[in-house]
C-alpha angles and dihedrals in degrees: 000000000000116000123198121223113259113255106220088194106340138072108283094229093044089049090051095049090048094053094048092048098044102035115016132076120243129195113273092354089290113142116227125247115248110283093002114119091179095091095043121101117239088254092053093048089052089046094057092046092051095046089049093052089045093052092047091051089049089051097043101035102031098032097236113159103157126031119128094190096054102084098051089040087053093048090051096047092046091052091062108029144032117277095250092057090046093050092048089050094051087045092054094045091047089054088059097036098154085064097049115010142038101220102184134047090245091054090043091054090043090057090048094048089049090050092051092048089050092051090050089052103040103032108015095170094055089044092056091052092047093046093049092055096040096250094123096060120100089255094044089057094059093115087065108027100037103023103034094230093299095126096048104035137064111260094244087054091050091053091050090052088049090055089052091045095054086057102038103028122209093345087075089063094050095041097047096033091058095048094046091055093047093050092045101045091061089065098042118113123227091257093056094059097056098094142357098266092050091047096057093040086055090049089053091047088057098043092051093049131087093253092070115078118185090208089063090049090056093047092050093047101046100039105259118146109183107309094335129086119229124191109278121227115267120245135201114290123228118253 
């Protein structure tokens, strides 16, 4: 009997389609039609089933009902470690949810609101552009706070962000997210700021181009100027 992936804040079919398109391998580079396993490679079919099993275990055993970041986080972890290690990692992160996950709609919207406030304070010009096209709304920030940069960054860049996130917790999302947007918005064309979809498509174009350097992102985010260290900006403290 077919079992759909738990949504944790998104429509189950939409979530499964996103996980397949962004994380799993398909035959001959052809993406599968929604709900059709015929086009998926054997590895991708196993991947869907493993992620589904993992997320059900997280819901039933860890009591996680709402966590938009969890499906992408699960897919990233399972691609680099055994399922037991990945489960132990998510379990420990869930035990300190204020440090890693928003696990309610109220908390999710609170994170998005805080991010918007930070953008307006730190990068007002970028915030103005984002607000005008709707990218600063909670829904407009989905590529960061629901998809953990997966849809806008190269995979190796996402994995490096994940490493930082494990150490620093939620602050990594705020710190790196604000700087990514500031760096990318400078290179956006006028047509890429007319709506939310165009904006994030433009951000992806920049991050996947030769003008974007991850090393510069790290230096800008963590206070390095050349070979010297300057005081980095303070970010919200966890409760």
